[in-house]
N, C-alpha and C positions, 0 to 999 in steps of 0.2 A: 237447112240446119243453122242453128245459132252458134255464136262464138263459144259460149260455155259448154255446148254439147260436143264441140270439136276438141277443145283443149286437152282434157285428160287422156283421151285416146291418142291424140297427137303426141303427147309426151312419151307414152309407152312406145309408139312407133319410132320416134327419134332415138330413144335409148337403145332400142333393138337394132336400129339401122347404123348408128354412129358409135356404139360401144361406150367406152370410158368417157364420161361427160357429166356436166351439171347444167341444169336449166334454171335460169333466173327469169322471173316474170316482171312485166311492167317496169322496165329499166328506163330511166330518163336519159335521153340522148339529145343534147342541144335543146331545140324547141319542140321536140317530139318525144314520144314514149314508145319504146320497142315492146311489142307484145311479149316476146320472149327472146332470150339470148342463150344460145347453146355454147357453153364453154368446153373446148376440147384442149388436149395437151399442148397443142401448138397453134391454136387459132380461136377466134371468136366468130360465131355466125349469128346474124340477126334474123329474126323470123317474124314476119307480119302476117296476121290472119285476116282474111276477108271472107266472112260468111255469106251465105245467100242473101242475108238481110243487110249487108253493108254495101256502100257505094265506093266509087273510085275518087270521090271529091277531094279527099285529103292525101291521096296516095303520092302525088308528085312531090309534095313537100316532105312526106315521110321518107321517100326514096333518097332525097338529098341528105337527110340526116343519117340514115342507115349507111349510106356509102362513105360517110366520113369516119364512122366508128368501127366497122366490122370487116374482117378479112373476107367473109363470104356472106351472102344474103339470100333469103328464100321467102317466097310468098306462098301461103297455103290458102286455097280458095274453094268455096262451095261449087257445086256443079253448075250453078247459074252463071258463074264467071269463067268456066273452063275454056270456052271457045274465044274469049276476048282478052284474057289476062296477058297473053304474050305481047299484045300491042301497048301495054301500059307499064311494063317493067323493062329495065335494061337487059341486054342479051346475056349478061353474066349472072343474072339472078336465077336461082333455081325455082322451079314451080312444082307444087304438089296440089293435086285436086282431091277433094274428099266428098263422098256422098254416103247416104245411109242405105245399107243393103241388109234386109232382114234383121233390123235392129242393131246393126254393127256399123262402125265407121270404116269405110273402104277407102284406103289411100292409094293414090297412083302418082308415081313420080313422072310428071310430064316432061320436065327438063332438069338436068343435073346442074347444081350451082358451079360456078367457076370463080377463080380468084378475082376479087374486086380491085380494079386498078386505082381507085380513088381513096383507099383507106389511109387515114392519117394516124400514125402511131402516137402522136401527142394526144389526139382525141381518145384513143383507146386507153392511154395511160390515165386519163382523167377519170376513168371508171374505178380506179383503185383508190383506196383511202391513203391518206398521208402516211399513216403508220405502216402500211404495206409497202409503200415506196421506200421507207426507211429500212424495212427488212431487206430490200434488195441492196441498198447502200451497204448494209452490214455484211451481206453475203460476199460482196466483192472487196470488203476491207476499206470502204470509204467512210468518212464521217457521216453521222446521221443528220447533221444540220437541223437540229431541233426547232430553231426559230425561223427557218427559211420556209418559203411557200411551196406548195405542191409543184407549181410550174418551174420553180428553181430546181427542185429535185429531178423532175423529168428531164429538163435540159442538161443537167449535170450528168445524168446517166446516159443520155443519148450521145453525148460528146465522147463517152469513154467505152461504152459497151455496144457490141453489134446488135442490130435490131432483132435478129433471129434469136439471140440468147435472151434478150429482154422479153420477147413474146412468150418464151417458155416460162420465164419467171412470172409474168402477168397471169398466165393461165394457171400456173401452180397455185398462186395466191388466191385467185377467185375460186378455184376448185376446193380450196381448204378454208375459205372464209367462214367465220363463225358469226352468224347474224344475231346471236343471243348476247354478244359482248359489245357494249358501247365503248367507243374510244373517245377520249377528250383531247381536243387540239390544245396547243400551247396558249391560245387566247381565251381558253375556258369554254369554247363552243364545242358542240358534239361533232365528231368526225362525219364527213360526207358519207351518205349511204345508210345511216341509222334510221332515216325516215322510212326505209323499206320495211323495217321490222315493225315500227309503230303503226303503219298502215295495214299490217297484217298480210303482207304479200307472201305468196308461197315461194319457197326455195326448195328445189328438188335436187337431191344429190344421191345418185345410185351408181351401181355397176363398177365400183372399185373399192379397194380396201383403204381404210384410214391410214394416212401417212403422217410423218412428223409435221408439226405445225410450223416450224421455222425452216427457212431455206438453208440448205447445206452450204457452208462457207466455201467459196471457190477461190483458188489461186488464179490470178489473171494469166492467160496464155495467149498465144497468137489467135486461136479460134474465137476468143471472147472479145478481143480488142478491135476497135475500128481501125481500119487501115485507110490513111490520107492518100325404055323405061322398065323399072321394076314395080311390082304390085303386091301389096300385102293387105290383109284384113285384120283389124284389131277390135276386140270386144270393147264395148263402152263400159 
């Protein structure tokens, strides 16, 4: 099976398996590109697809990048790789195998994903637009710092808000992101991420009701502040 034959059925399988979520395709992460990212309410999961026609030649480098950006990672492989893939990915990566059975994609969870011990929250934060980081600033009553860089905003938030709370904010904003709206930075350049729209990348958003676009303003409290196998068949 080829990559394009796997994707659409895989997305339905993921939405059915993980519930409330959003799938982003072809997301740039460092020097690599994630085939898809599953955004959940409290985590990001990177998903790499290796069809029967793909090799492992780039996988080692891809793993390093995935491990920096995502809370969980998973590889989806064609049946050709089913018996060897465990030797090529870390123990905490999930593994799903897929084969065609009577014209349908048959998915099998060979290994469940585990928490990635190498995820860097600053890398995750880089997936957000500057305007989205400013939304978080606004939520907690902080200045927007219109002329400051994204890295400044990220560091400012990390010094003041617990990572668990920020992760929920990150997820909320990516679940709600509107790719039809282009944001312009203070220097006149377009916001990071708008290239995804220009290149026609698919954005999937299902399984939950539309919520308010802006984060609800939060009063800072102790909980927010930092203290010093299953098997399913899917029709193609």
